[in-house]
TORKOL-4160 file (C-alpha; in steps of 0.2 Angstrom, whole numbers, padded with zeros to 4 digits, m for minus):
246
<pt num="1" X="m0014" Y="0053" Z="m0152"/>
<pt num="2" X="m0029" Y="0064" Z="m0155"/>
<pt num="3" X="m0037" Y="0057" Z="m0139"/>
<pt num="4" X="m0022" Y="0061" Z="m0128"/>
<pt num="5" X="m0021" Y="0079" Z="m0135"/>
<pt num="6" X="m0040" Y="0081" Z="m0131"/>
<pt num="7" X="m0037" Y="0074" Z="m0113"/>
<pt num="8" X="m0022" Y="0087" Z="m0111"/>
<pt num="9" X="m0033" Y="0101" Z="m0117"/>
<pt num="10" X="m0047" Y="0096" Z="m0104"/>
<pt num="11" X="m0034" Y="0096" Z="m0090"/>
<pt num="12" X="m0029" Y="0114" Z="m0096"/>
<pt num="13" X="m0047" Y="0120" Z="m0096"/>
<pt num="14" X="m0049" Y="0113" Z="m0078"/>
<pt num="15" X="m0033" Y="0122" Z="m0072"/>
<pt num="16" X="m0025" Y="0105" Z="m0068"/>
<pt num="17" X="m0011" Y="0109" Z="m0080"/>
<pt num="18" X="m0004" Y="0126" Z="m0086"/>
<pt num="19" X="m0004" Y="0131" Z="m0104"/>
<pt num="20" X="0015" Y="0132" Z="m0104"/>
<pt num="21" X="0017" Y="0114" Z="m0097"/>
<pt num="22" X="0004" Y="0108" Z="m0109"/>
<pt num="23" X="0015" Y="0115" Z="m0124"/>
<pt num="24" X="0030" Y="0107" Z="m0116"/>
<pt num="25" X="0021" Y="0090" Z="m0115"/>
<pt num="26" X="0015" Y="0091" Z="m0133"/>
<pt num="27" X="0032" Y="0095" Z="m0140"/>
<pt num="28" X="0039" Y="0078" Z="m0139"/>
<pt num="29" X="0023" Y="0068" Z="m0142"/>
<pt num="30" X="0022" Y="0054" Z="m0145"/>
<pt num="31" X="0040" Y="0049" Z="m0140"/>
<pt num="32" X="0058" Y="0055" Z="m0140"/>
<pt num="33" X="0069" Y="0044" Z="m0151"/>
<pt num="34" X="0086" Y="0043" Z="m0143"/>
<pt num="35" X="0092" Y="0030" Z="m0155"/>
<pt num="36" X="0094" Y="0016" Z="m0143"/>
<pt num="37" X="0078" Y="0019" Z="m0134"/>
<pt num="38" X="0061" Y="0028" Z="m0138"/>
<pt num="39" X="0056" Y="0037" Z="m0122"/>
<pt num="40" X="0037" Y="0037" Z="m0120"/>
<pt num="41" X="0034" Y="0056" Z="m0117"/>
<pt num="42" X="0015" Y="0054" Z="m0114"/>
<pt num="43" X="0015" Y="0039" Z="m0103"/>
<pt num="44" X="0009" Y="0050" Z="m0089"/>
<pt num="45" X="m0006" Y="0056" Z="m0100"/>
<pt num="46" X="m0011" Y="0039" Z="m0103"/>
<pt num="47" X="m0007" Y="0030" Z="m0087"/>
<pt num="48" X="m0005" Y="0044" Z="m0074"/>
<pt num="49" X="0013" Y="0041" Z="m0071"/>
<pt num="50" X="0028" Y="0043" Z="m0082"/>
<pt num="51" X="0039" Y="0029" Z="m0090"/>
<pt num="52" X="0049" Y="0019" Z="m0077"/>
<pt num="53" X="0067" Y="0014" Z="m0081"/>
<pt num="54" X="0071" Y="m0005" Z="m0079"/>
<pt num="55" X="0089" Y="m0004" Z="m0075"/>
<pt num="56" X="0095" Y="m0022" Z="m0077"/>
<pt num="57" X="0103" Y="m0025" Z="m0094"/>
<pt num="58" X="0106" Y="m0006" Z="m0098"/>
<pt num="59" X="0123" Y="0003" Z="m0097"/>
<pt num="60" X="0124" Y="0017" Z="m0085"/>
<pt num="61" X="0126" Y="0029" Z="m0100"/>
<pt num="62" X="0110" Y="0023" Z="m0107"/>
<pt num="63" X="0101" Y="0025" Z="m0091"/>
<pt num="64" X="0107" Y="0043" Z="m0089"/>
<pt num="65" X="0102" Y="0048" Z="m0106"/>
<pt num="66" X="0084" Y="0041" Z="m0103"/>
<pt num="67" X="0083" Y="0048" Z="m0086"/>
<pt num="68" X="0088" Y="0066" Z="m0092"/>
<pt num="69" X="0074" Y="0066" Z="m0104"/>
<pt num="70" X="0061" Y="0059" Z="m0092"/>
<pt num="71" X="0066" Y="0072" Z="m0078"/>
<pt num="72" X="0065" Y="0086" Z="m0090"/>
<pt num="73" X="0049" Y="0081" Z="m0097"/>
<pt num="74" X="0040" Y="0074" Z="m0082"/>
<pt num="75" X="0049" Y="0080" Z="m0066"/>
<pt num="76" X="0048" Y="0062" Z="m0059"/>
<pt num="77" X="0060" Y="0048" Z="m0060"/>
<pt num="78" X="0059" Y="0030" Z="m0055"/>
<pt num="79" X="0073" Y="0017" Z="m0060"/>
<pt num="80" X="0071" Y="m0001" Z="m0054"/>
<pt num="81" X="0083" Y="m0015" Z="m0052"/>
<pt num="82" X="0098" Y="m0004" Z="m0051"/>
<pt num="83" X="0113" Y="m0001" Z="m0040"/>
<pt num="84" X="0124" Y="0012" Z="m0031"/>
<pt num="85" X="0136" Y="0014" Z="m0045"/>
<pt num="86" X="0122" Y="0020" Z="m0056"/>
<pt num="87" X="0115" Y="0031" Z="m0042"/>
<pt num="88" X="0131" Y="0040" Z="m0040"/>
<pt num="89" X="0131" Y="0044" Z="m0059"/>
<pt num="90" X="0112" Y="0049" Z="m0058"/>
<pt num="91" X="0116" Y="0061" Z="m0044"/>
<pt num="92" X="0127" Y="0072" Z="m0056"/>
<pt num="93" X="0112" Y="0076" Z="m0067"/>
<pt num="94" X="0099" Y="0075" Z="m0053"/>
<pt num="95" X="0107" Y="0080" Z="m0036"/>
<pt num="96" X="0091" Y="0077" Z="m0026"/>
<pt num="97" X="0088" Y="0060" Z="m0033"/>
<pt num="98" X="0088" Y="0046" Z="m0019"/>
<pt num="99" X="0093" Y="0028" Z="m0018"/>
<pt num="100" X="0084" Y="0014" Z="m0008"/>
<pt num="101" X="0097" Y="0000" Z="m0008"/>
<pt num="102" X="0085" Y="m0013" Z="m0001"/>
<pt num="103" X="0073" Y="m0009" Z="m0015"/>
<pt num="104" X="0086" Y="m0006" Z="m0028"/>
<pt num="105" X="0077" Y="0009" Z="m0034"/>
<pt num="106" X="0083" Y="0027" Z="m0038"/>
<pt num="107" X="0069" Y="0040" Z="m0037"/>
<pt num="108" X="0066" Y="0058" Z="m0038"/>
<pt num="109" X="0050" Y="0069" Z="m0038"/>
<pt num="110" X="0051" Y="0087" Z="m0042"/>
<pt num="111" X="0034" Y="0089" Z="m0034"/>
<pt num="112" X="0027" Y="0077" Z="m0021"/>
<pt num="113" X="0011" Y="0069" Z="m0027"/>
<pt num="114" X="m0005" Y="0072" Z="m0017"/>
<pt num="115" X="m0008" Y="0057" Z="m0005"/>
<pt num="116" X="m0022" Y="0046" Z="m0009"/>
<pt num="117" X="m0035" Y="0043" Z="0004"/>
<pt num="118" X="m0034" Y="0024" Z="0005"/>
<pt num="119" X="m0019" Y="0014" Z="0011"/>
<pt num="120" X="m0010" Y="m0001" Z="0004"/>
<pt num="121" X="m0004" Y="m0015" Z="0016"/>
<pt num="122" X="0011" Y="m0025" Z="0011"/>
<pt num="123" X="0012" Y="m0042" Z="0019"/>
<pt num="124" X="0027" Y="m0054" Z="0018"/>
<pt num="125" X="0028" Y="m0073" Z="0022"/>
<pt num="126" X="0046" Y="m0072" Z="0028"/>
<pt num="127" X="0061" Y="m0060" Z="0030"/>
<pt num="128" X="0069" Y="m0067" Z="0014"/>
<pt num="129" X="0054" Y="m0059" Z="0005"/>
<pt num="130" X="0059" Y="m0041" Z="0011"/>
<pt num="131" X="0068" Y="m0036" Z="m0005"/>
<pt num="132" X="0053" Y="m0038" Z="m0016"/>
<pt num="133" X="0042" Y="m0030" Z="m0002"/>
<pt num="134" X="0054" Y="m0015" Z="m0002"/>
<pt num="135" X="0053" Y="m0013" Z="m0021"/>
<pt num="136" X="0034" Y="m0012" Z="m0019"/>
<pt num="137" X="0034" Y="0000" Z="m0005"/>
<pt num="138" X="0045" Y="0013" Z="m0013"/>
<pt num="139" X="0035" Y="0012" Z="m0030"/>
<pt num="140" X="0019" Y="0015" Z="m0020"/>
<pt num="141" X="0026" Y="0029" Z="m0010"/>
<pt num="142" X="0033" Y="0038" Z="m0025"/>
<pt num="143" X="0016" Y="0036" Z="m0033"/>
<pt num="144" X="0007" Y="0045" Z="m0018"/>
<pt num="145" X="0001" Y="0030" Z="m0008"/>
<pt num="146" X="0000" Y="0028" Z="0011"/>
<pt num="147" X="0009" Y="0011" Z="0014"/>
<pt num="148" X="0009" Y="0000" Z="0030"/>
<pt num="149" X="0018" Y="m0017" Z="0032"/>
<pt num="150" X="0016" Y="m0033" Z="0040"/>
<pt num="151" X="0031" Y="m0044" Z="0039"/>
<pt num="152" X="0036" Y="m0063" Z="0043"/>
<pt num="153" X="0018" Y="m0069" Z="0045"/>
<pt num="154" X="0019" Y="m0085" Z="0034"/>
<pt num="155" X="0008" Y="m0100" Z="0035"/>
<pt num="156" X="0021" Y="m0110" Z="0045"/>
<pt num="157" X="0014" Y="m0100" Z="0060"/>
<pt num="158" X="m0003" Y="m0095" Z="0054"/>
<pt num="159" X="m0008" Y="m0088" Z="0071"/>
<pt num="160" X="0003" Y="m0073" Z="0067"/>
<pt num="161" X="m0009" Y="m0067" Z="0053"/>
<pt num="162" X="m0025" Y="m0073" Z="0061"/>
<pt num="163" X="m0024" Y="m0060" Z="0075"/>
<pt num="164" X="m0021" Y="m0046" Z="0063"/>
<pt num="165" X="m0039" Y="m0045" Z="0056"/>
<pt num="166" X="m0041" Y="m0027" Z="0060"/>
<pt num="167" X="m0025" Y="m0022" Z="0052"/>
<pt num="168" X="m0030" Y="m0032" Z="0036"/>
<pt num="169" X="m0047" Y="m0024" Z="0035"/>
<pt num="170" X="m0040" Y="m0006" Z="0038"/>
<pt num="171" X="m0031" Y="m0007" Z="0021"/>
<pt num="172" X="m0039" Y="m0003" Z="0004"/>
<pt num="173" X="m0028" Y="m0014" Z="m0006"/>
<pt num="174" X="m0017" Y="m0029" Z="0001"/>
<pt num="175" X="m0001" Y="m0035" Z="m0007"/>
<pt num="176" X="0005" Y="m0052" Z="m0002"/>
<pt num="177" X="0022" Y="m0058" Z="m0005"/>
<pt num="178" X="0028" Y="m0076" Z="m0002"/>
<pt num="179" X="0040" Y="m0089" Z="m0009"/>
<pt num="180" X="0041" Y="m0108" Z="m0004"/>
<pt num="181" X="0023" Y="m0114" Z="m0008"/>
<pt num="182" X="0015" Y="m0097" Z="m0009"/>
<pt num="183" X="0000" Y="m0101" Z="0001"/>
<pt num="184" X="m0001" Y="m0085" Z="0011"/>
<pt num="185" X="m0011" Y="m0075" Z="m0003"/>
<pt num="186" X="m0025" Y="m0087" Z="m0002"/>
<pt num="187" X="m0026" Y="m0087" Z="0017"/>
<pt num="188" X="m0026" Y="m0068" Z="0017"/>
<pt num="189" X="m0039" Y="m0067" Z="0004"/>
<pt num="190" X="m0050" Y="m0079" Z="0013"/>
<pt num="191" X="m0050" Y="m0067" Z="0028"/>
<pt num="192" X="m0054" Y="m0050" Z="0020"/>
<pt num="193" X="m0065" Y="m0041" Z="0008"/>
<pt num="194" X="m0051" Y="m0032" Z="0000"/>
<pt num="195" X="m0043" Y="m0035" Z="m0016"/>
<pt num="196" X="m0027" Y="m0045" Z="m0015"/>
<pt num="197" X="m0012" Y="m0044" Z="m0026"/>
<pt num="198" X="m0001" Y="m0059" Z="m0024"/>
<pt num="199" X="0018" Y="m0059" Z="m0028"/>
<pt num="200" X="0027" Y="m0075" Z="m0029"/>
<pt num="201" X="0046" Y="m0074" Z="m0025"/>
<pt num="202" X="0061" Y="m0085" Z="m0030"/>
<pt num="203" X="0064" Y="m0089" Z="m0011"/>
<pt num="204" X="0063" Y="m0108" Z="m0007"/>
<pt num="205" X="0071" Y="m0125" Z="m0009"/>
<pt num="206" X="0074" Y="m0134" Z="m0025"/>
<pt num="207" X="0056" Y="m0140" Z="m0029"/>
<pt num="208" X="0050" Y="m0122" Z="m0028"/>
<pt num="209" X="0059" Y="m0120" Z="m0044"/>
<pt num="210" X="0065" Y="m0102" Z="m0041"/>
<pt num="211" X="0047" Y="m0096" Z="m0039"/>
<pt num="212" X="0037" Y="m0106" Z="m0051"/>
<pt num="213" X="0029" Y="m0117" Z="m0037"/>
<pt num="214" X="0022" Y="m0101" Z="m0028"/>
<pt num="215" X="0017" Y="m0093" Z="m0044"/>
<pt num="216" X="0006" Y="m0108" Z="m0049"/>
<pt num="217" X="m0001" Y="m0109" Z="m0031"/>
<pt num="218" X="m0006" Y="m0091" Z="m0032"/>
<pt num="219" X="m0013" Y="m0093" Z="m0049"/>
<pt num="220" X="m0023" Y="m0108" Z="m0043"/>
<pt num="221" X="m0030" Y="m0099" Z="m0028"/>
<pt num="222" X="m0048" Y="m0105" Z="m0024"/>
<pt num="223" X="m0051" Y="m0088" Z="m0015"/>
<pt num="224" X="m0059" Y="m0075" Z="m0026"/>
<pt num="225" X="m0052" Y="m0058" Z="m0027"/>
<pt num="226" X="m0034" Y="m0063" Z="m0030"/>
<pt num="227" X="m0023" Y="m0057" Z="m0044"/>
<pt num="228" X="m0005" Y="m0062" Z="m0047"/>
<pt num="229" X="0010" Y="m0053" Z="m0054"/>
<pt num="230" X="0026" Y="m0061" Z="m0060"/>
<pt num="231" X="0040" Y="m0069" Z="m0049"/>
<pt num="232" X="0049" Y="m0056" Z="m0038"/>
<pt num="233" X="0039" Y="m0042" Z="m0047"/>
<pt num="234" X="0037" Y="m0030" Z="m0032"/>
<pt num="235" X="0037" Y="m0015" Z="m0044"/>
<pt num="236" X="0022" Y="m0022" Z="m0054"/>
<pt num="237" X="0012" Y="m0026" Z="m0038"/>
<pt num="238" X="0015" Y="m0008" Z="m0032"/>
<pt num="239" X="0010" Y="0000" Z="m0048"/>
<pt num="240" X="m0006" Y="m0010" Z="m0050"/>
<pt num="241" X="m0010" Y="m0007" Z="m0031"/>
<pt num="242" X="m0008" Y="0011" Z="m0034"/>
<pt num="243" X="m0020" Y="0011" Z="m0049"/>
<pt num="244" X="m0034" Y="0003" Z="m0039"/>
<pt num="245" X="m0031" Y="0012" Z="m0023"/>
<pt num="246" X="m0042" Y="0028" Z="m0020"/>
């Protein structure tokens, strides 16, 4: 706690945060207890981005109460794995909130974050992987990253990725999303000098075991420089990519 207060005071001294905003942030440290949830009010201080709401398993009313606190404290809202029904309720407390149906994300930023110099490239093996890619894309954009995409370039037609070397090397970080056997991440990593974040998806026939097969393939990659997030975790890939992008 003392460390976080020290960091906040340093930001005030640099002029990055006003004294009034600092007092507002300190008011609810370390968290706000809503009874059913404890909202992490200094997540932004520790991680550079406020707490994100995982929508699945929560009632609309629970999401609204958490969202109200995050908006009032941080001015930035990101709700993953949600739907239009929840979005219509969120709009009542945050009229400028937006909903990306493909990504299943509700988001709002009171102030647009400064764009990072580097860019992140999202690659998908097939069209069926697009929902996970969209989750990663929206997450990255809300966090202030430049994002480009390269879709449907799986290893079944490996020539589709081999002639995109200049595109691959132009990115600072690459996210590779693939189901089936998940070989694309190793192929891409073998072609570039960039860090690769591999995302296995639950797309595939029976023996892919709802994403377990590509998960194991990616974790067993012989190409150095590949890290792996969990099955269908586009949000996790986008968040991590943003942390290492400059």
